[in-house]
C-alpha positions as CSV (number, residue, x, y, z in Angstrom):
1,M,182.8,-71.3,-53.1
2,K,183.9,-68.6,-50.7
3,N,187.3,-68.4,-49.1
4,W,187.4,-68.4,-45.3
5,Q,187.8,-64.8,-45.1
6,E,184.9,-64.1,-47.2
7,A,182.7,-66.5,-45.3
8,A,183.6,-64.8,-42.1
9,G,182.1,-61.6,-43.3
10,Q,181.4,-59.1,-40.6
11,D,182.5,-61.7,-38.0
12,F,185.9,-61.6,-39.5
13,K,187.6,-59.9,-36.5
14,K,185.9,-62.3,-34.0
15,I,186.8,-65.3,-36.0
16,K,190.5,-64.2,-36.7
17,G,191.3,-62.5,-33.5
18,G,189.1,-64.4,-31.0
19,S,186.9,-63.3,-28.4
20,P,188.5,-61.7,-25.3
21,S,187.3,-62.1,-21.9
22,S,184.6,-59.7,-20.8
23,Y,184.8,-60.8,-17.1
24,W,187.1,-62.4,-14.7
25,S,186.5,-66.0,-14.4
26,N,187.7,-68.7,-12.0
27,G,189.5,-70.3,-15.1
28,L,191.4,-66.9,-15.6
29,D,192.0,-66.6,-11.9
30,K,193.7,-70.0,-11.8
31,R,195.9,-69.1,-14.7
32,L,196.9,-65.9,-13.0
33,H,197.8,-67.7,-9.7
34,M,199.9,-70.2,-11.6
35,V,201.9,-67.3,-13.3
36,S,202.3,-65.5,-10.0
37,K,203.5,-68.5,-8.2
38,D,206.2,-69.3,-10.9
39,L,207.5,-65.7,-11.4
40,N,208.0,-62.8,-9.2
41,L,205.5,-60.1,-10.6
42,K,206.1,-57.3,-8.1
43,D,207.3,-54.1,-9.7
44,K,208.0,-55.8,-12.9
45,K,207.5,-54.1,-16.4
46,I,205.0,-56.3,-18.1
47,L,203.6,-56.4,-21.5
48,D,200.4,-58.1,-22.4
49,V,200.4,-58.9,-26.0
50,G,196.9,-59.1,-27.8
51,C,195.3,-57.7,-24.4
52,G,191.8,-57.5,-25.8
53,L,189.8,-55.6,-23.1
54,G,192.5,-55.6,-20.5
55,A,191.3,-58.2,-18.1
56,F,194.7,-59.5,-17.1
57,M,196.2,-56.0,-17.3
58,D,193.7,-55.1,-14.4
59,K,195.0,-57.9,-12.4
60,F,198.7,-57.3,-13.1
61,L,198.3,-53.8,-11.7
62,E,197.8,-55.3,-8.3
63,F,201.6,-56.3,-8.7
64,S,203.1,-53.6,-10.5
65,E,202.4,-49.9,-11.9
66,E,204.3,-50.5,-15.1
67,I,201.7,-52.6,-17.2
68,Y,201.3,-52.2,-20.7
69,G,199.2,-53.9,-23.6
70,V,199.1,-54.0,-27.4
71,E,196.1,-54.7,-29.3
72,P,195.4,-54.7,-32.9
73,D,191.7,-54.4,-32.7
74,K,191.1,-50.4,-32.1
75,E,187.8,-51.1,-30.8
76,K,188.8,-53.3,-28.1
77,A,192.0,-51.2,-27.3
78,D,189.6,-48.0,-26.9
79,I,187.5,-50.1,-24.3
80,A,190.8,-51.0,-22.5
81,R,192.0,-47.4,-22.7
82,A,188.8,-46.0,-21.3
83,K,189.5,-48.0,-18.1
84,G,192.8,-46.0,-17.8
85,L,194.9,-48.9,-19.1
86,K,198.3,-48.2,-21.1
87,V,197.2,-49.8,-24.3
88,F,198.9,-49.2,-27.8
89,D,197.4,-50.0,-31.2
90,S,199.9,-52.6,-32.4
91,T,200.2,-56.1,-34.0
92,A,202.1,-58.8,-32.1
93,E,204.8,-58.9,-35.0
94,K,205.8,-55.1,-34.6
95,T,205.3,-53.4,-31.3
96,P,206.4,-49.7,-30.4
97,F,208.7,-50.5,-27.8
98,N,212.6,-50.3,-27.6
99,D,214.8,-53.3,-27.3
100,N,215.2,-54.9,-23.9
101,Y,212.4,-53.0,-22.5
102,F,210.3,-55.5,-20.5
103,D,210.8,-57.9,-17.6
104,I,207.8,-60.3,-18.6
105,V,206.0,-60.5,-21.8
106,F,202.7,-62.3,-21.6
107,L,200.7,-63.9,-24.2
108,H,197.4,-65.3,-23.2
109,E,195.6,-67.4,-26.1
110,V,197.1,-65.0,-28.6
111,I,199.9,-66.7,-30.5
112,E,197.2,-69.0,-32.3
113,H,195.8,-65.9,-33.9
114,V,198.6,-63.8,-35.1
115,D,199.5,-63.6,-38.6
116,D,203.2,-64.9,-38.2
117,D,203.8,-66.7,-34.9
118,Y,207.7,-66.9,-35.6
119,K,207.9,-63.2,-36.1
120,T,205.9,-62.6,-33.0
121,I,208.3,-64.6,-30.8
122,A,211.3,-62.7,-32.4
123,E,209.5,-59.4,-31.5
124,C,208.8,-60.7,-28.0
125,L,212.5,-61.5,-27.4
126,R,213.5,-58.2,-29.0
127,I,211.7,-56.1,-26.4
128,L,212.4,-58.4,-23.4
129,K,215.4,-57.7,-21.1
130,K,218.1,-60.3,-20.7
131,D,216.9,-62.7,-18.0
132,G,213.2,-61.7,-18.6
133,F,210.3,-64.1,-19.3
134,I,207.8,-65.0,-22.1
135,V,204.8,-66.6,-20.7
136,I,202.3,-68.4,-23.2
137,F,199.1,-69.9,-22.8
138,C,197.9,-71.4,-26.2
139,P,195.7,-74.0,-27.6
140,N,197.0,-77.8,-27.2
141,R,196.3,-79.9,-30.4
142,L,195.8,-83.1,-28.3
143,Y,192.9,-81.6,-26.5
144,P,190.0,-83.5,-28.0
145,F,187.8,-80.4,-29.0
146,E,188.4,-77.6,-31.4
147,T,187.3,-74.6,-29.3
148,H,187.4,-72.1,-32.2
149,G,184.7,-73.6,-34.5
150,V,185.3,-74.7,-37.9
151,Y,185.0,-73.6,-41.4
152,F,183.1,-76.0,-43.7
153,K,181.7,-75.7,-47.2
154,G,181.8,-71.9,-47.1
155,K,180.3,-71.5,-43.6
156,Y,181.6,-71.1,-40.2
157,Y,180.1,-73.3,-37.4
158,F,180.9,-72.1,-33.9
159,G,181.3,-73.9,-30.6
160,N,183.3,-76.9,-29.5
161,K,183.9,-79.5,-32.2
162,F,184.6,-83.0,-30.9
163,L,187.9,-84.7,-32.3
164,V,188.4,-82.2,-34.9
165,P,191.9,-81.6,-33.8
166,Y,192.6,-85.3,-34.3
167,L,191.9,-85.1,-38.0
168,P,195.3,-85.5,-39.6
169,V,194.7,-84.4,-43.3
170,I,191.7,-81.9,-43.3
171,Y,192.1,-80.4,-40.0
172,K,193.8,-77.3,-41.2
173,K,191.1,-76.9,-43.9
174,L,188.6,-76.9,-41.2
175,T,190.5,-74.3,-39.1
176,P,192.3,-72.0,-41.5
177,H,191.5,-69.1,-39.1
178,V,193.5,-70.5,-36.0
179,R,196.3,-72.7,-34.9
180,N,196.5,-75.5,-32.2
181,Y,200.0,-76.7,-31.3
182,Y,201.5,-79.8,-30.5
183,R,204.4,-79.3,-27.8
184,K,207.0,-79.8,-30.4
185,D,205.6,-77.2,-32.7
186,L,205.5,-74.6,-29.8
187,L,209.0,-75.3,-28.7
188,K,210.0,-75.1,-32.5
189,L,209.3,-71.2,-32.3
190,F,212.2,-70.8,-30.1
191,K,214.7,-73.1,-32.1
192,N,218.2,-71.4,-32.3
193,K,217.2,-68.6,-29.9
194,E,219.2,-67.8,-26.8
195,V,216.5,-69.1,-24.4
196,E,216.0,-71.5,-21.6
197,I,212.7,-73.3,-21.1
198,I,211.7,-72.8,-17.4
199,K,208.4,-74.5,-17.5
200,K,206.4,-76.4,-20.0
201,T,203.2,-78.1,-18.9
202,Y,199.4,-78.1,-19.5
203,V,196.2,-76.7,-18.1
204,Y,192.5,-78.1,-18.3
205,P,189.6,-75.7,-18.9
206,G,188.0,-73.8,-16.0
207,I,184.6,-75.1,-17.2
208,D,183.1,-71.9,-15.5
209,S,180.0,-71.5,-17.7
210,F,179.2,-75.2,-17.3
211,S,179.5,-75.0,-13.4
212,V,177.0,-72.1,-13.4
213,R,174.5,-74.2,-15.0
214,H,175.3,-77.5,-13.3
215,K,176.9,-76.5,-9.8
216,T,177.1,-80.1,-8.3
217,L,178.4,-81.8,-11.5
218,G,180.7,-78.8,-12.3
219,L,182.3,-79.2,-8.8
220,L,182.8,-83.0,-9.2
221,I,184.5,-82.3,-12.8
222,K,186.7,-79.5,-11.4
223,K,187.9,-82.1,-8.9
224,I,188.7,-84.7,-11.4
225,I,190.4,-82.1,-13.6
226,F,192.5,-81.2,-10.7
227,V,193.8,-84.7,-10.3
228,F,194.4,-85.1,-14.1
229,E,196.7,-82.1,-14.0
230,K,198.9,-84.0,-11.6
231,T,199.2,-87.1,-13.9
232,P,200.3,-88.1,-17.4
233,L,196.7,-87.2,-18.6
234,K,197.6,-83.6,-18.3
235,I,199.0,-83.8,-22.0
236,F,195.2,-83.7,-22.9
237,G,194.5,-80.3,-21.3
238,I,193.1,-77.5,-23.3
239,S,196.1,-75.3,-23.2
240,H,199.8,-75.3,-23.1
241,Y,201.4,-73.3,-20.4
242,L,205.1,-72.2,-21.2
243,I,207.6,-70.1,-19.5
244,V,210.7,-69.3,-21.5
245,K,213.6,-67.2,-20.1
246,K,215.9,-64.9,-22.5
247,I,219.6,-65.7,-21.7
248,G,221.2,-63.9,-24.6
């Protein structure tokens, strides 16, 4: 039987690295608003790790001129550079920047795809200034759908798969290409680091595609989601939202 890399075939980059946003959605706008509300972005030196096509970089430029990105997929990086964005060909584990260089390091749905998430965090802290911030959005293991598809019997099956994250034994065999995090596992990445956790919460999906097809129902669901995010039910959100301050 094929291993998962062989089964991925020509779709390997898409499966391993995910699919970056090709347009600016209400869901992404909501996340940008959350970050800009919690942190001062004005005139800050910001790095977007795994920037993809540069969707967030475009928006960060409304706050500051010093916006940079790193992206391991050269094809995506070239598209971003063609828009005039400062994007470097680099993995998250080893970037081309000096120590203590950035005010904010931003990882949006990226850390679940890297080869080594511990090395990624260590690298982010290396290039971050003292009193700078790491901002992370990443998949929540308590969300009842696996959004990255599954690998089963030598084949990949894309789309949202209900309750897959709740399978205790075979979950990792079904998703060897990606990570979903319990909160304790996400915080473990910062264990024994000189940091302070500034914010840890969850965010529900933007359901933008669904809302386009079903406007009335989509609006109702968004209102329900807004309520959920302000209750203990927020722990079932699609993503973690974490802000960490470097104090050492």
